[in-house]
N, C-alpha and C positions, 0 to 999 in steps of 0.2 A: 631431844629429850621427848619432844611430842610424838615422834615415831615410835620412839622405845615403850610410852606408853600405851600407844594403840597395839603394838606388838604384843606386849605383856597383857593388856586387856582382851585381847582376843584368844591367846593361849589360855589364860584364866578361866574365861568363859566356858570352855570346854568341859572340862571337869564339873563346873558349877551347873551347867545344863543339865549333865547326866545327873547329878546329885538332885536338884528340885525336881526333876521327870520322875524320879524313884521316890522321892519323899513328900512330896507335895499332895495334899489331899484332892481327890477329884471334885470335891466340893467344899465351900468354905464360906462362912458368914462374915462377909467385910464390915470392917467400921467405917465410919464416915464416908459410906458410899456415894451418898448425895453431893456432899462436899467434893469429894475428888472428881467427880463427873462435870459439876457445876463449875469448879475452878479450872479443870482442863478445857472445857468448852468456852469459859470466858478468856483464858490465854490463846487458844486458837482463833476465837472472833478478835482479840486484839491484834495478833500477828496477821491476819487476813486485813483488816484495818490498815494497819501499818504497811504493809505490802502493796495494797491498792494506793495510798497515798504516796509511795516513793515512786511507784511505777508511772502514777499521774504526773508527778514532779520530776521523771526522767533521771531518778537517782540510781547509781550503778549498785548502791547497797541493794537494792530490790533483787538481784540474784540470789544473794544468800538467804534473804527474807522470803522469797518465792520457795526455794528449795525448803527451807524449813516449814513452810506453810504445808507444803504438798507431804512431808515426812509425817507431820503431826496429823494430816487428813487420813493418811494411811493407816496410821496408829489408830485413830479413832475408830475407822471401820473395823480394823481386824478386833479392837477390844469389844466394839458393839456386837459384831457377830458372835465373838468367841463366849461372852457371857451372856448373851440372850438365854432367855428361857426358852424350852422347845417350841412354846405357844406364840412366841415373839420372833423366833430365828428366821421365818420368812422375810417378815417387816425389816428385819436388820440386814439380810442379804440384800432384800431390794434397793434399800437405801443405801448400802455400801455399793452395790453395782452400778446403781444409775447415777448416784452423786458424788460420794466420797472418793471411791478408787478412781474414777474418770477425771474429777476435778484435782486430785493428787496427781495424777498423771501428767495433766495440763501445766500445772505449775512447777513441777519438777523437769519436765521436758522443756519449758518454757525459759527457765533459769539457765539449764545447760545450752539451749539455743543463743541466749544472749552471751553468755560465756564466751561461746564460739565466735559469735560476731566481734567481740571485744578481742579475743585472739587474732582473729584475722585482720581486723583493724591496726592491732599494734605490731603486725608482721611478725608474730610469734607462731603463726599457723598458716600454711597453705591450703589453698582452696579444696583440695581434696582429701586432707589429713583427717585424722580423727583426734578428738580432744584426750583420748586415751593415749595419745603419743605426745602431747604437749608436756614438757617438763617444766619445773620452775628452776630459773637461773641461779646458780651458786650464789651470786652476789645479791640476790634478792633476800636469799635465806640469811647470809651474813648479815646484813643490814638488820634483820628482825631480832637478831639475837644481841645487839649492841645496846638496843633500847630497853 
């Protein structure tokens, strides 16, 4: 079911992206702009704090938290740069290039490295193998559908 949702979503997004690329205005006055950014940054700060706490406590849930934090940092940088006025674009690019994108990379790469270590230690992955070749055992999938 989840796989079907992702395939359907990916396919549906292709015409949607084409549609919005042709119909959205180049400029738009956004409502609740301040609240959108403040809310996003508060959520990002909370996720960073939760990731730090779980890392400090050595909880395995740090892997998806770290990955999600990295994705939100990359999104934050993208929207900061893309929505910046021309006079502020340099500052946004500097912030994205020196802070947000490098930290996003560290968070995402770190979570994948931890996943790799977990897979190695559970004998699901051999030393030279890639995470891209690691499959989910059918028994695990069947167990999740029963609950």
